[in-house]
All heavy atoms as a GROMACS GRO file, in nm:
protein
  514
    1MET      N    1   1.467 -12.365  20.460
    1MET     CA    2   1.331 -12.389  20.418
    1MET      C    3   1.237 -12.381  20.539
    1MET      O    4   1.274 -12.420  20.649
    1MET     CB    5   1.316 -12.527  20.355
    1MET     CG    6   1.379 -12.542  20.220
    1MET     SD    7   1.292 -12.447  20.098
    1MET     CE    8   1.414 -12.442  19.972
    2VAL      N    9   1.118 -12.332  20.513
    2VAL     CA   10   1.015 -12.321  20.616
    2VAL      C   11   0.896 -12.404  20.569
    2VAL      O   12   0.855 -12.395  20.453
    2VAL     CB   13   0.972 -12.174  20.635
    2VAL    CG1   14   0.859 -12.164  20.736
    2VAL    CG2   15   1.089 -12.088  20.676
    3GLN      N   16   0.842 -12.484  20.660
    3GLN     CA   17   0.725 -12.564  20.627
    3GLN      C   18   0.613 -12.531  20.726
    3GLN      O   19   0.634 -12.536  20.846
    3GLN     CB   20   0.759 -12.713  20.633
    3GLN     CG   21   0.652 -12.802  20.574
    3GLN     CD   22   0.698 -12.946  20.567
    3GLN    OE1   23   0.718 -13.009  20.669
    3GLN    NE2   24   0.718 -12.997  20.447
    4LYS      N   25   0.496 -12.494  20.672
    4LYS     CA   26   0.380 -12.461  20.754
    4LYS      C   27   0.261 -12.541  20.706
    4LYS      O   28   0.246 -12.568  20.587
    4LYS     CB   29   0.346 -12.311  20.744
    4LYS     CG   30   0.451 -12.220  20.802
    4LYS     CD   31   0.451 -12.228  20.953
    4LYS     CE   32   0.551 -12.129  21.011
    4LYS     NZ   33   0.555 -12.134  21.155
    5VAL      N   34   0.174 -12.576  20.802
    5VAL     CA   35   0.052 -12.648  20.771
    5VAL      C   36  -0.067 -12.556  20.798
    5VAL      O   37  -0.075 -12.496  20.905
    5VAL     CB   38   0.040 -12.778  20.854
    5VAL    CG1   39  -0.090 -12.850  20.822
    5VAL    CG2   40   0.160 -12.868  20.828
    6TYR      N   41  -0.155 -12.545  20.700
    6TYR     CA   42  -0.274 -12.461  20.711
    6TYR      C   43  -0.399 -12.548  20.697
    6TYR      O   44  -0.398 -12.647  20.624
    6TYR     CB   45  -0.276 -12.356  20.599
    6TYR     CG   46  -0.158 -12.264  20.600
    6TYR    CD1   47  -0.043 -12.294  20.528
    6TYR    CD2   48  -0.159 -12.146  20.674
    6TYR    CE1   49   0.067 -12.209  20.529
    6TYR    CE2   50  -0.049 -12.061  20.676
    6TYR     CZ   51   0.063 -12.093  20.602
    6TYR     OH   52   0.171 -12.009  20.604
    7ASP      N   53  -0.505 -12.510  20.766
    7ASP     CA   54  -0.635 -12.576  20.751
    7ASP      C   55  -0.718 -12.494  20.654
    7ASP      O   56  -0.736 -12.373  20.674
    7ASP     CB   57  -0.707 -12.586  20.886
    7ASP     CG   58  -0.639 -12.684  20.981
    7ASP    OD1   59  -0.601 -12.793  20.934
    7ASP    OD2   60  -0.625 -12.651  21.099
    8VAL      N   61  -0.767 -12.561  20.549
    8VAL     CA   62  -0.846 -12.493  20.447
    8VAL      C   63  -0.986 -12.554  20.446
    8VAL      O   64  -1.002 -12.676  20.439
    8VAL     CB   65  -0.780 -12.506  20.307
    8VAL    CG1   66  -0.866 -12.441  20.200
    8VAL    CG2   67  -0.642 -12.442  20.310
    9LYS      N   68  -1.088 -12.467  20.454
    9LYS     CA   69  -1.227 -12.513  20.454
    9LYS      C   70  -1.285 -12.512  20.314
    9LYS      O   71  -1.257 -12.422  20.236
    9LYS     CB   72  -1.313 -12.423  20.544
    9LYS     CG   73  -1.273 -12.425  20.688
    9LYS     CD   74  -1.369 -12.357  20.783
    9LYS     CE   75  -1.442 -12.237  20.731
    9LYS     NZ   76  -1.518 -12.166  20.834
   10GLY      N   77  -1.366 -12.613  20.284
   10GLY     CA   78  -1.444 -12.614  20.161
   10GLY      C   79  -1.393 -12.703  20.050
   10GLY      O   80  -1.461 -12.718  19.949
   11MET      N   81  -1.276 -12.763  20.065
   11MET     CA   82  -1.224 -12.848  19.958
   11MET      C   83  -1.292 -12.984  19.962
   11MET      O   84  -1.300 -13.046  20.068
   11MET     CB   85  -1.072 -12.866  19.972
   11MET     CG   86  -0.992 -12.740  19.958
   11MET     SD   87  -0.813 -12.772  19.960
   11MET     CE   88  -0.790 -12.850  20.120
   12THR      N   89  -1.342 -13.028  19.844
   12THR     CA   90  -1.414 -13.154  19.840
   12THR      C   91  -1.369 -13.249  19.730
   12THR      O   92  -1.414 -13.363  19.726
   12THR     CB   93  -1.566 -13.129  19.822
   12THR    OG1   94  -1.585 -13.056  19.700
   12THR    CG2   95  -1.623 -13.050  19.939
   13CYS      N   96  -1.284 -13.200  19.637
   13CYS     CA   97  -1.250 -13.284  19.521
   13CYS      C   98  -1.111 -13.249  19.468
   13CYS      O   99  -1.047 -13.156  19.515
   13CYS     CB  100  -1.354 -13.268  19.411
   13CYS     SG  101  -1.360 -13.102  19.342
   14ASP      N  102  -1.070 -13.322  19.366
   14ASP     CA  103  -0.938 -13.298  19.305
   14ASP      C  104  -0.929 -13.160  19.242
   14ASP      O  105  -0.822 -13.099  19.241
   14ASP     CB  106  -0.906 -13.405  19.200
   14ASP     CG  107  -0.872 -13.540  19.263
   14ASP    OD1  108  -0.832 -13.540  19.382
   14ASP    OD2  109  -0.883 -13.642  19.194
   15HIS      N  110  -1.039 -13.110  19.189
   15HIS     CA  111  -1.039 -12.974  19.133
   15HIS      C  112  -1.006 -12.873  19.243
   15HIS      O  113  -0.930 -12.778  19.220
   15HIS     CB  114  -1.173 -12.940  19.069
   15HIS     CG  115  -1.183 -12.796  19.030
   15HIS    ND1  116  -1.116 -12.745  18.920
   15HIS    CD2  117  -1.245 -12.691  19.088
   15HIS    CE1  118  -1.141 -12.615  18.912
   15HIS    NE2  119  -1.219 -12.579  19.013
   16CYS      N  120  -1.061 -12.893  19.361
   16CYS     CA  121  -1.033 -12.805  19.475
   16CYS      C  122  -0.883 -12.807  19.507
   16CYS      O  123  -0.821 -12.702  19.529
   16CYS     CB  124  -1.111 -12.850  19.599
   16CYS     SG  125  -1.289 -12.859  19.580
   17VAL      N  126  -0.827 -12.925  19.509
   17VAL     CA  127  -0.684 -12.942  19.538
   17VAL      C  128  -0.601 -12.867  19.435
   17VAL      O  129  -0.507 -12.795  19.470
   17VAL     CB  130  -0.647 -13.092  19.542
   17VAL    CG1  131  -0.497 -13.110  19.546
   17VAL    CG2  132  -0.715 -13.162  19.658
   18GLN      N  133  -0.636 -12.882  19.308
   18GLN     CA  134  -0.560 -12.815  19.202
   18GLN      C  135  -0.572 -12.663  19.212
   18GLN      O  136  -0.473 -12.591  19.191
   18GLN     CB  137  -0.609 -12.863  19.064
   18GLN     CG  138  -0.573 -13.006  19.034
   18GLN     CD  139  -0.423 -13.031  19.039
   18GLN    OE1  140  -0.343 -12.949  18.994
   18GLN    NE2  141  -0.383 -13.144  19.095
   19ALA      N  142  -0.691 -12.613  19.243
   19ALA     CA  143  -0.712 -12.468  19.253
   19ALA      C  144  -0.629 -12.409  19.366
   19ALA      O  145  -0.560 -12.307  19.348
   19ALA     CB  146  -0.860 -12.438  19.273
   20VAL      N  147  -0.634 -12.471  19.482
   20VAL     CA  148  -0.559 -12.422  19.598
   20VAL      C  149  -0.409 -12.433  19.573
   20VAL      O  150  -0.333 -12.339  19.598
   20VAL     CB  151  -0.600 -12.497  19.726
   20VAL    CG1  152  -0.507 -12.465  19.842
   20VAL    CG2  153  -0.744 -12.461  19.764
   21SER      N  154  -0.366 -12.547  19.520
   21SER     CA  155  -0.223 -12.568  19.492
   21SER      C  156  -0.172 -12.465  19.393
   21SER      O  157  -0.063 -12.409  19.411
   21SER     CB  158  -0.200 -12.708  19.436
   21SER     OG  159  -0.231 -12.806  19.532
   22SER      N  160  -0.247 -12.440  19.288
   22SER     CA  161  -0.205 -12.346  19.185
   22SER      C  162  -0.187 -12.206  19.242
   22SER      O  163  -0.085 -12.140  19.214
   22SER     CB  164  -0.309 -12.344  19.073
   22SER     OG  165  -0.274 -12.248  18.976
   23GLU      N  166  -0.282 -12.159  19.321
   23GLU     CA  167  -0.273 -12.024  19.378
   23GLU      C  168  -0.156 -12.014  19.475
   23GLU      O  169  -0.082 -11.916  19.474
   23GLU     CB  170  -0.403 -11.985  19.446
   23GLU     CG  171  -0.517 -11.959  19.350
   23GLU     CD  172  -0.492 -11.846  19.253
   23GLU    OE1  173  -0.421 -11.749  19.288
   23GLU    OE2  174  -0.542 -11.854  19.140
   24LEU      N  175  -0.139 -12.114  19.562
   24LEU     CA  176  -0.031 -12.108  19.660
   24LEU      C  177   0.106 -12.120  19.594
   24LEU      O  178   0.202 -12.055  19.636
   24LEU     CB  179  -0.050 -12.216  19.767
   24LEU     CG  180  -0.167 -12.191  19.863
   24LEU    CD1  181  -0.189 -12.313  19.952
   24LEU    CD2  182  -0.144 -12.066  19.946
   25ASN      N  183   0.116 -12.202  19.490
   25ASN     CA  184   0.243 -12.214  19.417
   25ASN      C  185   0.281 -12.083  19.348
   25ASN      O  186   0.398 -12.062  19.316
   25ASN     CB  187   0.236 -12.327  19.315
   25ASN     CG  188   0.274 -12.460  19.375
   25ASN    OD1  189   0.375 -12.471  19.444
   25ASN    ND2  190   0.193 -12.562  19.350
   26GLY      N  191   0.185 -11.995  19.327
   26GLY     CA  192   0.212 -11.866  19.265
   26GLY      C  193   0.270 -11.763  19.359
   26GLY      O  194   0.315 -11.657  19.315
   27LEU      N  195   0.271 -11.791  19.488
   27LEU     CA  196   0.328 -11.697  19.584
   27LEU      C  197   0.481 -11.699  19.575
   27LEU      O  198   0.541 -11.806  19.560
   27LEU     CB  199   0.285 -11.732  19.728
   27LEU     CG  200   0.138 -11.716  19.760
   27LEU    CD1  201   0.110 -11.767  19.903
   27LEU    CD2  202   0.094 -11.572  19.746
   28PRO      N  203   0.543 -11.583  19.586
   28PRO     CA  204   0.690 -11.577  19.579
   28PRO      C  205   0.755 -11.660  19.689
   28PRO      O  206   0.715 -11.653  19.805
   28PRO     CB  207   0.721 -11.428  19.600
   28PRO     CG  208   0.595 -11.356  19.568
   28PRO     CD  209   0.483 -11.451  19.601
   29GLY      N  210   0.852 -11.742  19.649
   29GLY     CA  211   0.927 -11.821  19.746
   29GLY      C  212   0.871 -11.958  19.776
   29GLY      O  213   0.936 -12.039  19.843
   30VAL      N  214   0.750 -11.988  19.728
   30VAL     CA  215   0.691 -12.120  19.755
   30VAL      C  216   0.763 -12.225  19.671
   30VAL      O  217   0.777 -12.212  19.550
   30VAL     CB  218   0.540 -12.120  19.727
   30VAL    CG1  219   0.483 -12.262  19.733
   30VAL    CG2  220   0.468 -12.031  19.827
   31GLU      N  221   0.809 -12.329  19.739
   31GLU     CA  222   0.880 -12.439  19.673
   31GLU      C  223   0.790 -12.559  19.646
   31GLU      O  224   0.807 -12.628  19.547
   31GLU     CB  225   0.998 -12.484  19.762
   31GLU     CG  226   1.104 -12.378  19.781
   31GLU     CD  227   1.187 -12.356  19.657
   31GLU    OE1  228   1.214 -12.453  19.585
   31GLU    OE2  229   1.223 -12.239  19.632
   32ASP      N  230   0.695 -12.585  19.739
   32ASP     CA  231   0.612 -12.705  19.727
   32ASP      C  232   0.482 -12.684  19.803
   32ASP      O  233   0.479 -12.618  19.906
   32ASP     CB  234   0.686 -12.827  19.783
   32ASP     CG  235   0.610 -12.957  19.759
   32ASP    OD1  236   0.572 -12.983  19.643
   32ASP    OD2  237   0.589 -13.032  19.856
   33VAL      N  238   0.374 -12.744  19.750
   33VAL     CA  239   0.244 -12.742  19.817
   33VAL      C  240   0.189 -12.884  19.814
   33VAL      O  241   0.181 -12.946  19.708
   33VAL     CB  242   0.144 -12.647  19.746
   33VAL    CG1  243   0.007 -12.655  19.811
   33VAL    CG2  244   0.197 -12.505  19.746
   34GLN      N  245   0.154 -12.936  19.931
   34GLN     CA  246   0.094 -13.069  19.942
   34GLN      C  247  -0.042 -13.053  20.010
   34GLN      O  248  -0.051 -12.992  20.117
   34GLN     CB  249   0.182 -13.163  20.024
   34GLN     CG  250   0.317 -13.191  19.962
   34GLN     CD  251   0.307 -13.270  19.834
   34GLN    OE1  252   0.227 -13.363  19.822
   34GLN    NE2  253   0.386 -13.231  19.735
   35VAL      N  254  -0.146 -13.110  19.949
   35VAL     CA  255  -0.281 -13.098  20.002
   35VAL      C  256  -0.331 -13.236  20.044
   35VAL      O  257  -0.326 -13.331  19.966
   35VAL     CB  258  -0.378 -13.038  19.897
   35VAL    CG1  259  -0.519 -13.031  19.954
   35VAL    CG2  260  -0.329 -12.901  19.853
   36ASP      N  261  -0.379 -13.245  20.169
   36ASP     CA  262  -0.443 -13.367  20.217
   36ASP      C  263  -0.593 -13.339  20.217
   36ASP      O  264  -0.645 -13.272  20.307
   36ASP     CB  265  -0.395 -13.403  20.357
   36ASP     CG  266  -0.458 -13.531  20.408
   36ASP    OD1  267  -0.447 -13.634  20.338
   36ASP    OD2  268  -0.521 -13.528  20.515
   37LEU      N  269  -0.661 -13.387  20.113
   37LEU     CA  270  -0.803 -13.356  20.094
   37LEU      C  271  -0.891 -13.401  20.210
   37LEU      O  272  -0.973 -13.323  20.259
   37LEU     CB  273  -0.852 -13.414  19.961
   37LEU     CG  274  -0.993 -13.380  19.918
   37LEU    CD1  275  -1.012 -13.229  19.907
   37LEU    CD2  276  -1.026 -13.447  19.786
   38PRO      N  277  -0.877 -13.526  20.261
   38PRO     CA  278  -0.966 -13.568  20.370
   38PRO      C  279  -0.959 -13.480  20.495
   38PRO      O  280  -1.060 -13.453  20.559
   38PRO     CB  281  -0.920 -13.711  20.401
   38PRO     CG  282  -0.857 -13.758  20.274
   38PRO     CD  283  -0.791 -13.635  20.215
   39SER      N  284  -0.839 -13.433  20.529
   39SER     CA  285  -0.824 -13.352  20.650
   39SER      C  286  -0.839 -13.202  20.623
   39SER      O  287  -0.860 -13.124  20.714
   39SER     CB  288  -0.688 -13.377  20.714
   39SER     OG  289  -0.585 -13.320  20.635
   40GLY      N  290  -0.823 -13.163  20.495
   40GLY     CA  291  -0.827 -13.021  20.461
   40GLY      C  292  -0.698 -12.949  20.494
   40GLY      O  293  -0.693 -12.826  20.490
   41GLN      N  294  -0.593 -13.025  20.525
   41GLN     CA  295  -0.466 -12.962  20.560
   41GLN      C  296  -0.379 -12.942  20.436
   41GLN      O  297  -0.369 -13.030  20.351
   41GLN     CB  298  -0.392 -13.044  20.663
   41GLN     CG  299  -0.459 -13.040  20.799
   41GLN     CD  300  -0.372 -13.099  20.907
   41GLN    OE1  301  -0.293 -13.190  20.881
   41GLN    NE2  302  -0.386 -13.048  21.027
   42VAL      N  303  -0.319 -12.824  20.430
   42VAL     CA  304  -0.231 -12.788  20.319
   42VAL      C  305  -0.094 -12.757  20.378
   42VAL      O  306  -0.081 -12.669  20.463
   42VAL     CB  307  -0.286 -12.666  20.243
   42VAL    CG1  308  -0.191 -12.626  20.131
   42VAL    CG2  309  -0.426 -12.694  20.189
   43THR      N  310   0.007 -12.830  20.332
   43THR     CA  311   0.144 -12.808  20.377
   43THR      C  312   0.218 -12.728  20.270
   43THR      O  313   0.225 -12.770  20.154
   43THR     CB  314   0.216 -12.942  20.402
   43THR    OG1  315   0.140 -13.018  20.496
   43THR    CG2  316   0.357 -12.920  20.455
   44VAL      N  317   0.270 -12.613  20.311
   44VAL     CA  318   0.341 -12.524  20.219
   44VAL      C  319   0.487 -12.518  20.261
   44VAL      O  320   0.518 -12.485  20.376
   44VAL     CB  321   0.279 -12.383  20.218
   44VAL    CG1  322   0.355 -12.292  20.123
   44VAL    CG2  323   0.131 -12.388  20.182
   45THR      N  324   0.575 -12.549  20.168
   45THR     CA  325   0.719 -12.537  20.190
   45THR      C  326   0.768 -12.416  20.111
   45THR      O  327   0.740 -12.405  19.991
   45THR     CB  328   0.792 -12.664  20.142
   45THR    OG1  329   0.737 -12.778  20.208
   45THR    CG2  330   0.941 -12.656  20.172
   46SER      N  331   0.837 -12.326  20.182
   46SER     CA  332   0.882 -12.203  20.117
   46SER      C  333   1.025 -12.170  20.159
   46SER      O  334   1.077 -12.224  20.256
   46SER     CB  335   0.789 -12.087  20.155
   46SER     OG  336   0.784 -12.071  20.295
   47GLU      N  337   1.085 -12.080  20.082
   47GLU     CA  338   1.223 -12.039  20.109
   47GLU      C  339   1.234 -11.966  20.242
   47GLU      O  340   1.334 -11.975  20.312
   47GLU     CB  341   1.273 -11.948  19.997
   47GLU     CG  342   1.284 -12.018  19.864
   47GLU     CD  343   1.315 -11.921  19.750
   47GLU    OE1  344   1.317 -11.799  19.773
   47GLU    OE2  345   1.335 -11.969  19.638
   48GLN      N  346   1.130 -11.890  20.276
   48GLN     CA  347   1.127 -11.815  20.402
   48GLN      C  348   0.983 -11.806  20.450
   48GLN      O  349   0.891 -11.845  20.379
   48GLN     CB  350   1.188 -11.678  20.384
   48GLN     CG  351   1.122 -11.594  20.276
   48GLN     CD  352   1.205 -11.471  20.244
   48GLN    OE1  353   1.298 -11.438  20.315
   48GLN    NE2  354   1.170 -11.402  20.137
   49GLN      N  355   0.965 -11.753  20.569
   49GLN     CA  356   0.832 -11.737  20.628
   49GLN      C  357   0.741 -11.660  20.532
   49GLN      O  358   0.780 -11.555  20.480
   49GLN     CB  359   0.844 -11.661  20.760
   49GLN     CG  360   0.714 -11.646  20.835
   49GLN     CD  361   0.673 -11.773  20.906
   49GLN    OE1  362   0.757 -11.857  20.938
   49GLN    NE2  363   0.546 -11.790  20.928
   50LEU      N  364   0.620 -11.714  20.508
   50LEU     CA  365   0.524 -11.645  20.422
   50LEU      C  366   0.435 -11.554  20.505
   50LEU      O  367   0.405 -11.584  20.621
   50LEU     CB  368   0.436 -11.747  20.348
   50LEU     CG  369   0.506 -11.838  20.249
   50LEU    CD1  370   0.408 -11.941  20.196
   50LEU    CD2  371   0.565 -11.757  20.134
   51ASP      N  372   0.391 -11.445  20.444
   51ASP     CA  373   0.296 -11.357  20.508
   51ASP      C  374   0.161 -11.428  20.514
   51ASP      O  375   0.110 -11.473  20.410
   51ASP     CB  376   0.285 -11.227  20.427
   51ASP     CG  377   0.182 -11.133  20.485
   51ASP    OD1  378   0.194 -11.100  20.605
   51ASP    OD2  379   0.092 -11.094  20.410
   52SER      N  380   0.104 -11.442  20.634
   52SER     CA  381  -0.021 -11.516  20.649
   52SER      C  382  -0.135 -11.452  20.571
   52SER      O  383  -0.224 -11.520  20.521
   52SER     CB  384  -0.058 -11.533  20.796
   52SER     OG  385  -0.068 -11.407  20.859
   53ALA      N  386  -0.133 -11.319  20.557
   53ALA     CA  387  -0.236 -11.250  20.478
   53ALA      C  388  -0.226 -11.289  20.331
   53ALA      O  389  -0.328 -11.304  20.262
   53ALA     CB  390  -0.225 -11.100  20.495
   54ALA      N  391  -0.104 -11.307  20.280
   54ALA     CA  392  -0.085 -11.347  20.141
   54ALA      C  393  -0.135 -11.489  20.119
   54ALA      O  394  -0.196 -11.519  20.016
   54ALA     CB  395   0.062 -11.336  20.102
   55VAL      N  396  -0.110 -11.576  20.216
   55VAL     CA  397  -0.159 -11.715  20.207
   55VAL      C  398  -0.311 -11.715  20.208
   55VAL      O  399  -0.376 -11.781  20.125
   55VAL     CB  400  -0.102 -11.801  20.322
   55VAL    CG1  401  -0.166 -11.940  20.321
   55VAL    CG2  402   0.049 -11.812  20.310
   56ALA      N  403  -0.371 -11.639  20.300
   56ALA     CA  404  -0.517 -11.632  20.309
   56ALA      C  405  -0.577 -11.577  20.180
   56ALA      O  406  -0.679 -11.626  20.131
   56ALA     CB  407  -0.558 -11.546  20.428
   57ALA      N  408  -0.512 -11.475  20.122
   57ALA     CA  409  -0.561 -11.415  19.997
   57ALA      C  410  -0.554 -11.515  19.882
   57ALA      O  411  -0.647 -11.524  19.801
   57ALA     CB  412  -0.481 -11.290  19.965
   58ALA      N  413  -0.446 -11.592  19.874
   58ALA     CA  414  -0.432 -11.692  19.768
   58ALA      C  415  -0.539 -11.800  19.780
   58ALA      O  416  -0.599 -11.842  19.680
   58ALA     CB  417  -0.292 -11.754  19.772
   59VAL      N  418  -0.564 -11.845  19.902
   59VAL     CA  419  -0.668 -11.946  19.925
   59VAL      C  420  -0.804 -11.888  19.888
   59VAL      O  421  -0.888 -11.956  19.828
   59VAL     CB  422  -0.663 -11.996  20.071
   59VAL    CG1  423  -0.784 -12.082  20.104
   59VAL    CG2  424  -0.534 -12.074  20.096
   60ASP      N  425  -0.827 -11.762  19.922
   60ASP     CA  426  -0.953 -11.694  19.890
   60ASP      C  427  -0.974 -11.684  19.740
   60ASP      O  428  -1.084 -11.709  19.690
   60ASP     CB  429  -0.955 -11.556  19.956
   60ASP     CG  430  -1.089 -11.487  19.939
   60ASP    OD1  431  -1.190 -11.541  19.987
   60ASP    OD2  432  -1.092 -11.378  19.877
   61VAL      N  433  -0.869 -11.649  19.666
   61VAL     CA  434  -0.878 -11.639  19.520
   61VAL      C  435  -0.916 -11.774  19.461
   61VAL      O  436  -0.991 -11.782  19.364
   61VAL     CB  437  -0.745 -11.587  19.460
   61VAL    CG1  438  -0.740 -11.607  19.309
   61VAL    CG2  439  -0.726 -11.441  19.495
   62ALA      N  440  -0.867 -11.882  19.522
   62ALA     CA  441  -0.900 -12.016  19.475
   62ALA      C  442  -1.045 -12.054  19.506
   62ALA      O  443  -1.097 -12.151  19.453
   62ALA     CB  444  -0.804 -12.118  19.538
   63GLY      N  445  -1.108 -11.976  19.595
   63GLY     CA  446  -1.248 -12.001  19.627
   63GLY      C  447  -1.271 -12.072  19.759
   63GLY      O  448  -1.380 -12.124  19.785
   64TYR      N  449  -1.169 -12.072  19.845
   64TYR     CA  450  -1.179 -12.143  19.972
   64TYR      C  451  -1.139 -12.050  20.086
   64TYR      O  452  -1.112 -11.934  20.063
   64TYR     CB  453  -1.093 -12.270  19.967
   64TYR     CG  454  -1.132 -12.353  19.847
   64TYR    CD1  455  -1.062 -12.341  19.727
   64TYR    CD2  456  -1.243 -12.434  19.850
   64TYR    CE1  457  -1.103 -12.409  19.615
   64TYR    CE2  458  -1.285 -12.503  19.738
   64TYR     CZ  459  -1.214 -12.491  19.621
   64TYR     OH  460  -1.256 -12.558  19.508
   65GLU      N  461  -1.136 -12.104  20.207
   65GLU     CA  462  -1.112 -12.018  20.323
   65GLU      C  463  -1.016 -12.086  20.420
   65GLU      O  464  -1.029 -12.206  20.447
   65GLU     CB  465  -1.245 -11.993  20.392
   65GLU     CG  466  -1.237 -11.907  20.516
   65GLU     CD  467  -1.372 -11.892  20.585
   65GLU    OE1  468  -1.474 -11.939  20.531
   65GLU    OE2  469  -1.374 -11.835  20.693
   66LEU      N  470  -0.921 -12.008  20.472
   66LEU     CA  471  -0.835 -12.059  20.578
   66LEU      C  472  -0.919 -12.069  20.704
   66LEU      O  473  -0.992 -11.978  20.738
   66LEU     CB  474  -0.718 -11.965  20.604
   66LEU     CG  475  -0.596 -11.975  20.516
   66LEU    CD1  476  -0.486 -11.883  20.569
   66LEU    CD2  477  -0.544 -12.115  20.504
   67ALA      N  478  -0.903 -12.180  20.774
   67ALA     CA  479  -0.976 -12.202  20.899
   67ALA      C  480  -0.882 -12.175  21.015
   67ALA      O  481  -0.811 -12.263  21.060
   67ALA     CB  482  -1.030 -12.344  20.906
   68GLY      N  483  -0.875 -12.051  21.059
   68GLY     CA  484  -0.795 -12.018  21.175
   68GLY      C  485  -0.647 -12.005  21.149
   68GLY      O  486  -0.569 -12.007  21.242
   69GLY      N  487  -0.607 -11.995  21.024
   69GLY     CA  488  -0.464 -11.976  20.995
   69GLY      C  489  -0.385 -12.106  21.001
   69GLY      O  490  -0.432 -12.209  20.960
   70GLU      N  491  -0.265 -12.098  21.057
   70GLU     CA  492  -0.175 -12.213  21.061
   70GLU      C  493  -0.222 -12.313  21.166
   70GLU      O  494  -0.266 -12.275  21.273
   70GLU     CB  495  -0.034 -12.169  21.097
   70GLU     CG  496   0.025 -12.070  21.002
   70GLU     CD  497   0.152 -12.008  21.056
   70GLU    OE1  498   0.208 -12.060  21.154
   70GLU    OE2  499   0.195 -11.907  20.999
   71SER      N  500  -0.208 -12.441  21.135
   71SER     CA  501  -0.243 -12.541  21.235
   71SER      C  502  -0.121 -12.586  21.311
   71SER      O  503  -0.132 -12.651  21.413
   71SER     CB  504  -0.314 -12.661  21.170
   71SER     OG  505  -0.227 -12.726  21.080
   72GLN      N  506  -0.002 -12.555  21.260
   72GLN     CA  507   0.123 -12.589  21.332
   72GLN      C  508   0.217 -12.472  21.325
   72GLN      O  509   0.232 -12.409  21.228
   72GLN     CB  510   0.193 -12.710  21.267
   72GLN     CG  511   0.118 -12.836  21.286
   72GLN     CD  512   0.195 -12.954  21.224
   72GLN    OE1  513   0.301 -12.938  21.166
   72GLN    NE2  514   0.140 -13.070  21.235
   0.00000   0.00000   0.00000
């Protein structure tokens, strides 16, 4: 398993959390998505390394933006 933390800009409420979680959970190989709303950090657990462009695209579809890619 691979776990990565991403910074996402623009999330302000539970609806934001659900939108981002739903899109990221739709990526192939994603096992779990945890969102910390106050910090804007999203932890994605996947079977293997995810393509950062795919993660950015999923966040974009949800209506938000990755802030500089991975934070860890």
